[in-house]
C-alpha positions, 0 to 999 in steps of 0.5 A: 464486477470483477474478473475472478483471476485478476481479482485474485491477483490483486489480493495477493498482490495486496496481501505481500504489500501489507506484510511489506514493511514500510513507512506506516508499519514503521510509524505504527510500531514506532508510536506504540513502542513510544506510547503504548498500544493504545497510541499505535491503534489511533495511529493506524486509524489515522492511516486509514483514513489517509489511505481512504482518501487516495482512494477516493481522489483516484476513484473519481478522478480516474472516473472523469477521465475516462469519461472524457478521453476513454483512451487516456485510461489504456495510457494510465494502465500502460504507465502503471504497468511500468511502475508495477515493474519499477516497485519489483526492481525496487523490492529486488534491490533492497532485497540485495543490498538489505537493511542492516544499516537502515535507520528506523523511524525515531521512537518520539517519547513525548505524550501526544494526545489522541487527536495528535496521534490520529492525526500523525498517521493521517498526514503521514500517509495523505501527504505522501505523494509515493501513496497517491501515485501508488494508487493512481497506478496500481488500481486501474490495473484491475479496473475494467470500465465494461464491467460496471460502475468505476467509481465503485470497482475503485472503492471496493479494490481500494478497501479490500487493500485498506481494511485488512492493512489497517487490521494488520497495523492495528495487530501490530501496535498490539504487539507493540514495542516487541514487534520492532525489535523482533523485526530488527532481530530478523532482517532475513524476514525483511529481505525475503519479503522485499524479494518475494514482492519484487519477483511478484510485481514483474511478473505482475505486470507482465502478466497485465501487459499481456492480457491487455495486448491480447483485449 
């Protein structure tokens, strides 16, 4: 169903994105530091559901678009490649400037119910417009309508990203508050990840553009 070369590129990109701290990472770290590892795991589960919602909406929407106007899929892939360059430049900018002055998500000391913790994670991800744009722009780069069911390809690619990402967040939750303090004490780790991610995504966009031009 997938081109093996492109699939490995996707796995590498997904791994970098999972390891690079973002809003979901800080949400889970702050929640677990405030309310314990179990609270962080519940928030991680909510993030998984929110992410899954984005994947399904992107899969159904783009699949319908391909069926109605096949040329539009090419336009989406071009726009997505431009977006990948933007992600790469943002990563390089963050690596250059650093995060020393950046405030992390505030840690709320109020105890929350299991449902509230789950909803916090789900809504934080589901209502994040950047997450929606990411899946609409990123996943189509690795989908080939000639290789099988488009929705199935979207879901599989989405799960390759979402499942390991959730496992990582749950591991972070189990480590709890120690993980956030360790991250703050080692800003060079985040800067290195930002820089590596930036270079990777710019190179990935260039590679995908060449591949599409040859096709």
